[in-house]
N, C-alpha and C positions, 0 to 999 in steps of 0.2 A: 524358707523359700521354696515353691512349686516348681519342681524343672520340666514338670512336665504341660501343656496347654488341656482344659478339658474342654469343649464345645456343646453348649447345651442347644437340643432341635427342638424345636415347636413339631409337635406333630398331632395332625385335623386327618380326622376319617367321618365322614359324616357329622353329627355332631358330640361325636365323643372329642375333646383335648389332652395330649400329656404331652411329656418329656421326657424328651433322652440326655443322656450323656455321655461322651465318648470323646478316648482322646483320639489323635490322628492318625495311632496304630491300626486299630478298630477300626475307623473307614478303608485302610490299608487294605486289614485281614479280609474284610468284608469286597472289596473290591477284587481284590488276588480270587478268592473262590468264585464271584460274580463273571470272572474272563473264563476261569478254566471251563466255568458247568453252563453257563448263558449268555456265552460269545460275548460278554459286556465291550463297547471299546477298550480298551486297554489306557488311550489316553482321556477318558470320561474322568477323571478322579482329578483334582487340583495338587498340584506337586508340590510333596514336601521342601519346603523351606529349611534350609538351617542356618544364614546371619539374620540375625532380627526374630528370633521365633514367635521375640515371648512378648515384641513391642506391641502397642496398644491396636495402631492399624491394620499389623502384618491381624494379628488374632481376629480385628472383626474384618477384614475382604476374606480373610479363611472361613469363616463363620458363612460371611453371606454364600462363598462357595459352594461349600460343601452343603448349604441347606438346597441349595440352586443342584450338587450335585442330587440327592435326593431326592428333590421332585423328577431332576428329571429318569434316573429308574423305575417311579411309580408309574409318571406318561408310559414307560419301553412294559411297565407290566399293569397293563389297568384290571384287567378282570382278578389275578390269583397272584400275590408278589415271593419271590422264588423263598424257601421256606427260611435257606438262611436271613436275607432282606428282612421278611417280617419278623424272627428273633430278635434280629440288630435292632429292630422301632418298637420291639415288645408289644406287639401288636395281639398276643398270646394273650397277655393281660390284660387287653383292655376291649377291644371284638370279638363277640362270640357270633 
């Protein structure tokens, strides 16, 4: 039995589409870097939840919240995403 949840995120840039898989801790690490380097609102990332963290409804809700979080980040950086965000979304593998 897995003790952590992996979130699968669909990324679309122009005609390119791919998926990335990350744990919540990966999102948290990304967020910490963006807060310190790019002054992103520290409350933008959905909070970590402890109780019932692997219940299906909570996982689905958090999946949507994390997708909104990423979409919000991309709107904040419409021309060039910060390197840490580009790497997180695997842009280097799919967009030339």
